C-alpha positions in Angstrom: 54.8 161.3 27.0 53.4 159.2 29.8 51.8 155.9 28.7 48.4 154.7 29.9 50.0 152.0 32.0 52.3 154.5 33.8 49.4 156.8 34.5 47.4 153.9 35.8 50.3 152.8 38.0 50.7 156.3 39.4 47.0 156.6 40.1 47.1 153.2 41.9 50.1 154.2 44.0 48.3 157.5 44.9 45.2 155.6 45.9 47.2 153.2 48.1 48.8 156.2 49.9 45.4 157.7 50.5 44.0 154.5 51.9 47.0 154.2 54.2 46.5 157.8 55.4 42.8 157.1 56.1 43.7 153.9 58.0 46.1 155.9 60.2 43.5 158.6 60.8 40.9 155.9 61.7 43.3 154.4 64.2 43.8 157.9 65.7 40.1 158.5 65.9 39.6 155.1 67.6 42.3 155.8 70.1 40.7 159.2 70.9 37.3 157.5 71.4 38.8 154.9 73.7 40.6 157.7 75.7 37.3 159.6 76.1 35.5 156.5 77.2 38.2 155.7 79.7 38.1 159.3 81.1 34.3 159.2 81.4 34.5 155.9 83.3 37.3 157.1 85.6 35.2 160.2 86.3 32.2 158.0 87.1 33.9 155.8 89.7 36.6 158.3 90.9 40.3 158.2 90.3 41.3 156.3 93.5 38.6 153.6 92.9 39.6 153.3 89.2 43.3 152.8 90.2 42.4 150.2 92.8 40.1 148.3 90.3 42.9 148.3 87.7 45.5 147.2 90.3 43.4 144.4 91.5 42.5 143.3 88.0 46.2 143.3 87.1 46.9 141.0 89.9 44.8 138.3 88.2 44.2 137.3 84.6 42.2 140.0 82.8 39.6 137.5 81.6 39.0 136.3 85.2 38.6 139.8 86.5 36.1 140.7 83.7 34.1 137.5 84.3 33.9 138.3 88.0 32.8 141.8 87.4 30.1 140.7 85.0 28.6 138.3 87.4 25.1 139.3 88.7 24.7 141.0 92.1 24.5 138.7 95.0 26.6 136.0 93.4 28.5 133.8 95.8 31.8 134.3 93.9 31.9 138.0 94.8 31.0 137.4 98.5 
């Protein structure tokens, strides 16, 4: 006969496995959402432009590229 402690331990282990599976599934869903967002943006700007933007951004620090792209239109830094 299985004791209460052993049943509780088994239930806890099962719950931990389920949580881990849900975390993996969540990570997969997040990855799918990011992929869809990327595809949507590439479609919006066009593949050649997206490639050029990424290549130019890779040539500098990502934070600098993001800051430059976020600056308002007509800013002297982009001219």
